[in-house]
C-alpha positions as CSV (number, residue, x, y, z in Angstrom):
1,M,-33.5,-9.7,-35.9
2,I,-31.8,-7.3,-33.5
3,L,-28.5,-7.4,-35.4
4,S,-30.3,-6.8,-38.7
5,T,-32.3,-4.0,-37.1
6,F,-29.1,-2.2,-36.1
7,G,-27.6,-2.6,-39.6
8,I,-30.7,-1.3,-41.3
9,G,-31.1,1.6,-38.9
10,Y,-27.4,2.5,-39.1
11,G,-27.3,2.4,-42.9
12,I,-30.5,4.4,-43.5
13,S,-29.6,7.0,-40.8
14,K,-26.1,7.4,-42.1
15,L,-27.4,8.7,-45.3
16,F,-29.3,11.6,-43.5
17,M,-26.7,12.1,-40.8
18,G,-24.0,12.4,-43.5
19,A,-25.9,15.2,-45.2
20,L,-26.3,17.0,-41.8
21,A,-22.6,16.6,-41.0
22,D,-21.7,18.6,-44.1
23,K,-23.7,21.6,-42.8
24,A,-23.0,21.1,-39.0
25,N,-20.0,22.0,-36.8
26,T,-18.6,18.5,-36.6
27,K,-16.9,19.1,-33.2
28,Y,-20.3,19.3,-31.5
29,F,-22.0,16.9,-34.0
30,L,-19.6,14.1,-33.1
31,A,-19.9,14.7,-29.3
32,L,-23.7,14.7,-29.4
33,G,-23.7,11.4,-31.2
34,L,-21.5,9.8,-28.5
35,Y,-23.6,11.3,-25.6
36,L,-26.9,10.0,-27.1
37,S,-25.3,6.6,-27.8
38,A,-24.4,6.4,-24.1
39,I,-27.9,7.2,-23.1
40,F,-29.7,4.7,-25.4
41,N,-27.1,2.0,-24.7
42,A,-27.6,2.4,-20.9
43,G,-31.3,1.8,-21.6
44,L,-30.5,-1.7,-22.8
45,A,-29.2,-2.4,-19.3
46,F,-32.7,-2.0,-17.8
47,T,-35.0,-3.9,-20.1
48,H,-35.7,-7.5,-21.1
49,N,-38.6,-6.5,-23.4
50,F,-37.8,-7.5,-27.0
51,Y,-39.6,-4.6,-28.6
52,V,-38.0,-2.0,-26.3
53,I,-34.6,-3.5,-27.2
54,M,-35.5,-3.2,-30.9
55,G,-36.5,0.4,-30.5
56,L,-33.4,1.3,-28.5
57,M,-31.2,-0.4,-31.1
58,L,-32.8,1.6,-33.8
59,L,-32.2,4.8,-31.9
60,M,-28.7,3.9,-31.1
61,A,-28.0,3.0,-34.7
62,S,-29.3,6.4,-35.8
63,V,-27.1,8.4,-33.4
64,Q,-24.0,6.2,-33.9
65,S,-24.3,7.0,-37.6
66,M,-23.3,10.6,-36.8
67,G,-19.8,9.5,-36.1
68,A,-18.2,8.4,-39.4
69,P,-19.4,11.3,-41.6
70,A,-18.2,13.8,-39.0
71,C,-14.8,12.1,-38.7
72,Q,-14.3,11.7,-42.4
73,R,-15.2,15.3,-43.1
74,E,-12.6,16.5,-40.6
75,I,-10.0,14.2,-42.1
76,S,-10.7,15.8,-45.5
77,L,-10.4,19.3,-44.1
78,W,-7.3,18.7,-42.1
79,F,-5.2,16.4,-44.4
80,S,-4.1,16.8,-48.0
81,K,-4.3,14.0,-50.6
82,K,-0.5,13.3,-50.2
83,N,-0.9,12.1,-46.6
84,R,-4.7,11.6,-46.3
85,G,-4.4,7.8,-46.9
86,T,-2.2,7.4,-43.7
87,A,-4.4,9.6,-41.6
88,Y,-7.6,7.9,-42.8
89,A,-6.2,4.4,-42.3
90,I,-5.2,5.2,-38.7
91,W,-8.7,6.5,-38.0
92,S,-10.3,3.5,-39.7
93,S,-8.2,1.0,-37.7
94,A,-10.1,2.2,-34.6
95,H,-13.0,0.1,-35.9
96,N,-10.9,-3.0,-35.6
97,A,-9.2,-2.1,-32.3
98,G,-12.7,-1.2,-30.9
99,A,-14.2,-4.5,-32.0
100,F,-11.3,-6.4,-30.3
101,L,-11.7,-4.3,-27.1
102,C,-15.4,-5.0,-27.2
103,V,-14.8,-8.8,-27.0
104,M,-12.3,-8.1,-24.1
105,T,-14.8,-5.8,-22.3
106,V,-17.6,-8.4,-22.5
107,E,-15.3,-11.1,-21.1
108,L,-13.8,-8.9,-18.4
109,G,-17.2,-7.4,-17.5
110,A,-18.8,-10.9,-17.2
111,Y,-15.9,-11.8,-14.9
112,L,-15.9,-8.7,-12.7
113,F,-19.7,-8.4,-12.4
114,N,-20.6,-12.1,-12.2
115,G,-22.0,-12.2,-15.7
116,S,-24.2,-9.1,-15.4
117,L,-25.2,-7.9,-18.8
118,S,-26.6,-4.7,-17.3
119,A,-23.2,-3.8,-15.8
120,I,-21.5,-4.4,-19.2
121,F,-23.9,-2.1,-21.0
122,L,-23.4,0.6,-18.4
123,T,-19.6,0.3,-18.5
124,A,-19.8,0.9,-22.3
125,S,-22.0,4.0,-21.8
126,V,-19.6,5.5,-19.3
127,V,-16.7,5.0,-21.8
128,S,-18.7,6.7,-24.6
129,A,-19.6,9.7,-22.4
130,V,-16.0,10.1,-21.3
131,I,-14.8,10.1,-25.0
132,A,-17.5,12.6,-25.9
133,T,-16.3,15.0,-23.2
134,I,-12.7,14.6,-24.4
135,M,-13.8,15.4,-28.0
136,L,-15.4,18.6,-26.8
137,L,-12.1,19.6,-25.2
138,I,-9.6,18.7,-27.9
139,N,-11.4,18.4,-31.2
140,S,-11.4,21.1,-33.9
141,E,-13.6,21.2,-36.9
142,R,-11.2,22.8,-39.4
143,P,-7.8,24.5,-39.5
144,E,-9.2,27.9,-40.0
145,T,-10.8,27.9,-36.5
146,E,-7.3,27.5,-35.1
147,G,-5.9,30.4,-37.1
148,L,-4.3,28.1,-39.7
149,P,-4.7,28.2,-43.5
150,D,-7.0,25.7,-45.2
151,V,-5.4,22.5,-46.3
152,G,-5.3,23.5,-50.0
153,T,-3.4,26.7,-49.3
154,W,-1.0,24.8,-46.9
155,S,-0.3,21.9,-49.3
156,N,-0.2,24.1,-52.4
157,D,-1.5,21.0,-54.4
158,V,-4.3,20.7,-56.9
159,E,-7.0,18.1,-55.9
160,L,-9.7,17.1,-58.4
161,T,-12.9,15.3,-58.1
162,D,-13.8,12.6,-60.7
163,S,-15.5,15.3,-62.7
164,G,-12.5,17.6,-62.7
165,E,-13.7,20.1,-60.1
166,N,-11.7,21.5,-57.2
167,A,-12.0,18.9,-54.4
168,I,-10.7,21.2,-51.7
169,A,-13.8,23.5,-51.8
170,D,-15.6,22.9,-48.5
171,K,-18.4,25.4,-48.7
172,T,-21.3,25.8,-51.2
173,D,-24.6,27.7,-51.6
174,L,-26.3,24.5,-52.9
175,S,-28.9,22.9,-50.7
176,I,-28.5,19.4,-49.3
177,V,-30.8,18.0,-51.9
178,Q,-29.0,19.8,-54.7
179,V,-25.6,18.5,-53.5
180,F,-27.0,15.0,-53.2
181,V,-28.4,15.0,-56.7
182,K,-25.4,16.6,-58.5
183,Y,-22.5,15.1,-56.6
184,I,-23.9,11.7,-55.5
185,L,-26.8,10.5,-57.7
186,M,-25.3,11.8,-61.0
187,N,-21.8,10.6,-60.2
188,K,-20.9,7.3,-61.8
189,I,-17.7,6.9,-59.8
190,V,-19.7,7.3,-56.5
191,W,-22.0,4.5,-57.7
192,A,-19.1,2.3,-58.6
193,V,-17.4,2.8,-55.3
194,A,-20.6,2.3,-53.4
195,L,-21.3,-1.0,-55.1
196,T,-17.7,-2.1,-54.5
197,S,-18.0,-1.2,-50.8
198,M,-21.3,-3.1,-50.6
199,A,-19.7,-6.3,-51.9
200,I,-16.7,-5.9,-49.6
201,Y,-19.0,-5.6,-46.6
202,L,-20.8,-8.7,-47.7
203,I,-17.5,-10.5,-47.7
204,R,-16.5,-8.9,-44.4
205,Y,-19.6,-9.8,-42.5
206,G,-20.0,-13.1,-44.4
207,V,-16.8,-14.2,-42.8
208,M,-16.7,-12.4,-39.5
209,S,-20.4,-12.9,-38.4
210,W,-20.2,-16.6,-39.0
211,I,-16.8,-17.5,-37.6
212,P,-18.3,-18.7,-34.2
213,S,-20.8,-21.0,-36.1
214,Y,-18.7,-22.1,-39.1
215,L,-15.4,-23.0,-37.5
216,P,-16.9,-25.5,-35.0
217,T,-17.9,-27.5,-38.1
218,K,-14.1,-27.8,-38.8
219,G,-13.3,-29.0,-35.3
220,F,-12.7,-25.7,-33.5
221,S,-14.1,-25.3,-30.0
222,P,-16.9,-22.7,-29.8
223,N,-15.0,-20.7,-27.2
224,F,-11.8,-20.5,-29.3
225,A,-13.9,-19.7,-32.4
226,K,-15.4,-16.7,-30.6
227,W,-11.9,-15.4,-29.7
228,L,-10.9,-15.8,-33.4
229,V,-13.4,-13.0,-34.2
230,G,-11.3,-10.7,-32.0
231,I,-8.1,-11.9,-33.6
232,F,-9.6,-11.4,-37.1
233,E,-10.4,-7.7,-36.1
234,I,-7.2,-6.7,-34.2
235,A,-4.8,-8.3,-36.8
236,A,-6.2,-6.0,-39.4
237,V,-4.9,-2.8,-37.6
238,P,-1.2,-2.8,-38.8
239,G,-2.2,-4.0,-42.2
240,V,-4.8,-1.3,-42.7
241,I,-2.3,1.4,-41.6
242,I,0.5,0.0,-43.9
243,T,-1.8,-0.1,-46.9
244,G,-3.0,3.5,-46.2
245,M,0.7,4.6,-46.1
246,L,1.4,2.7,-49.3
247,S,-1.5,4.4,-51.1
248,D,0.1,7.8,-50.2
249,K,3.5,6.6,-51.4
250,L,1.9,5.7,-54.7
251,K,0.6,9.3,-55.0
252,G,-3.0,8.5,-54.0
253,Q,-3.5,5.3,-56.0
254,R,-6.0,3.8,-53.6
255,A,-7.7,1.5,-56.1
256,L,-4.4,0.0,-57.2
257,V,-3.6,-0.9,-53.6
258,C,-7.1,-2.4,-53.2
259,L,-6.5,-4.6,-56.3
260,F,-3.3,-6.0,-54.7
261,C,-5.2,-6.8,-51.5
262,L,-8.0,-8.5,-53.4
263,V,-5.6,-10.9,-55.2
264,G,-4.3,-11.9,-51.8
265,L,-7.9,-12.1,-50.4
266,S,-8.9,-14.5,-53.2
267,I,-6.2,-17.0,-52.0
268,A,-7.0,-16.5,-48.3
269,L,-10.7,-17.2,-48.9
270,L,-9.9,-20.4,-50.8
271,I,-7.8,-21.6,-47.8
272,Y,-10.5,-20.6,-45.3
273,F,-13.3,-22.6,-47.1
274,M,-11.3,-25.5,-48.4
275,S,-8.7,-26.3,-45.7
276,S,-9.4,-28.4,-42.6
277,N,-6.1,-27.6,-40.9
278,K,-6.8,-25.6,-37.7
279,T,-3.4,-24.0,-37.6
280,L,-3.5,-23.0,-41.2
281,I,-7.1,-21.6,-40.8
282,T,-6.0,-19.6,-37.7
283,V,-3.0,-18.0,-39.5
284,D,-5.2,-17.5,-42.6
285,L,-7.7,-15.5,-40.5
286,F,-4.9,-13.4,-39.1
287,F,-3.9,-12.2,-42.6
288,M,-7.5,-12.2,-44.0
289,G,-8.4,-9.4,-41.6
290,S,-6.0,-7.0,-43.3
291,L,-6.9,-8.2,-46.8
292,I,-10.6,-7.4,-46.2
293,Y,-10.3,-4.3,-44.1
294,A,-7.6,-2.6,-46.1
295,P,-9.7,-2.3,-49.3
296,A,-12.8,-1.5,-47.2
297,T,-10.9,1.4,-45.7
298,L,-9.4,2.7,-48.9
299,I,-12.8,2.4,-50.7
300,G,-14.3,4.6,-48.0
301,L,-11.6,7.2,-48.7
302,M,-12.0,6.9,-52.4
303,I,-15.7,8.0,-52.3
304,N,-14.7,11.1,-50.2
305,E,-12.1,12.0,-52.8
306,A,-14.5,11.6,-55.6
307,V,-16.5,14.7,-54.4
308,P,-15.7,18.2,-53.1
309,N,-15.1,18.5,-49.4
310,F,-18.6,20.1,-48.9
311,A,-20.1,16.7,-50.0
312,V,-17.9,14.4,-48.0
313,G,-20.5,13.8,-45.3
314,V,-23.3,12.9,-47.7
315,S,-20.9,10.7,-49.7
316,T,-20.1,8.8,-46.5
317,G,-23.8,8.4,-45.7
318,F,-24.5,7.2,-49.2
319,I,-21.8,4.5,-49.1
320,G,-22.9,3.6,-45.6
321,F,-26.4,2.8,-46.9
322,F,-24.9,0.3,-49.3
323,Q,-22.5,-1.1,-46.7
324,Y,-24.9,-1.8,-44.0
325,V,-28.5,-2.1,-45.4
326,L,-27.4,-4.2,-48.4
327,G,-23.9,-5.5,-47.4
328,E,-24.2,-6.3,-43.7
329,V,-27.9,-7.3,-43.7
330,G,-27.2,-9.5,-46.8
331,A,-24.3,-11.2,-45.0
332,T,-26.4,-11.9,-41.9
333,A,-30.1,-12.4,-43.0
334,L,-29.6,-13.6,-46.5
335,I,-26.6,-15.8,-45.9
336,G,-28.2,-17.1,-42.7
337,S,-31.3,-18.3,-44.6
338,L,-29.2,-19.8,-47.4
339,I,-27.0,-21.7,-44.9
340,E,-30.1,-23.1,-43.2
341,K,-31.5,-24.3,-46.6
342,F,-28.4,-25.4,-48.5
343,G,-25.6,-25.8,-45.9
344,W,-22.3,-23.9,-45.4
345,G,-21.4,-24.2,-49.1
346,A,-23.9,-21.4,-49.8
347,N,-21.9,-19.0,-47.7
348,A,-18.8,-19.7,-49.8
349,V,-20.8,-19.3,-53.1
350,V,-22.2,-15.9,-52.0
351,I,-18.8,-14.6,-50.9
352,F,-17.0,-15.6,-54.1
353,I,-19.7,-14.0,-56.2
354,A,-19.2,-10.8,-54.2
355,L,-15.5,-11.1,-54.7
356,G,-15.9,-11.4,-58.4
357,L,-18.0,-8.2,-58.5
358,V,-15.4,-6.3,-56.3
359,L,-12.5,-7.4,-58.7
360,I,-14.4,-6.1,-61.8
361,L,-15.3,-2.8,-60.3
362,T,-11.9,-2.2,-58.8
363,I,-10.2,-2.7,-62.1
364,Y,-12.5,-0.1,-63.5
365,L,-11.7,2.3,-60.6
366,V,-7.9,1.7,-61.2
367,M,-8.2,3.0,-64.8
368,H,-10.3,6.0,-63.8
369,E,-7.9,6.8,-60.9
370,R,-4.9,7.0,-63.2
371,R,-6.7,9.4,-65.5
372,I,-7.4,11.8,-62.6
373,L,-3.9,11.6,-61.2
374,K,-2.4,12.4,-64.5
375,E,-4.6,15.5,-64.8
376,E,-3.6,16.6,-61.2
377,E,0.1,16.2,-62.0
378,R,-0.3,18.3,-65.2
379,L,-2.1,21.1,-63.2
380,N,0.5,21.0,-60.4
381,Q,3.3,21.3,-62.9
382,M,1.6,24.3,-64.5
383,S,1.1,26.0,-61.1
């Protein structure tokens, strides 16, 4: 219930925080989210009350949802399309590195503080506050605040949204509601990307969340299975960065790179659910991390590139709602109840249905992506 509460709170809050990030100074917006996260997380160290924990998790989910929209908006403002895939992939890989470091921190904290959960929570809060302070010192919202030209002027390239508008525009007189209706709700590509991302997250959490429970049924020790969650996460870092760079080399064909990864993921999932060989499953999980996180990362970038820069935050929030409220919660609450009723085979069935949906939507996005790239090339040649 606590994990589902965080997912629901994060997904819903991300929708609103994303809209606010488009109108805020992201330098201070990001730091504020980290400071508040540190405060609410520290509160968890001093309570055993279930309802207080639920409340703190909701608050922490809300303020942590300030991070991704702010970061993704800054990436769109600082990097042009020709190298945005690499920059975005490096940023996104922090999710995986952070998840691995979380496992290490819990183990180290338990060892250093004699298993004190309070000390572990407080340690995480101190780290968050330190990073927030660093962000205030070195972060910069946009190139213009540093006396530099905007990214469109610097790159001298044309960037188009899915509707053919100038994607580099980062200011508008439209209200948050008007931006949301025009560029999100009425945008069929945004909907396609959001549904694709939801299904990818269902696969991601359908595998990752259940590794410690599922692998012991194949003879793995519970302790080793727990560490495989960390391996699954950290192994994705180089793969995510490489695929981000590849999408730049292919002139922004993010969906095409996703399609390549999904073909590999289909094979990896078959091995994961059908094999009983421990070595093969361990190696398979090592590669599966990249094959899941690479498309998850590029899909997040695709939704930002489908709208003008002044709508990047709200697009991030919109996709976050689908990722966490529908994807993550579905992978924990829904799959959990199905496993309890029908056994572990239900997990595989749900994941392969989600994979089929992702493949269909990605093929559609590949065709759309090529049309936009051809138009951009035509306009760049004219200019």
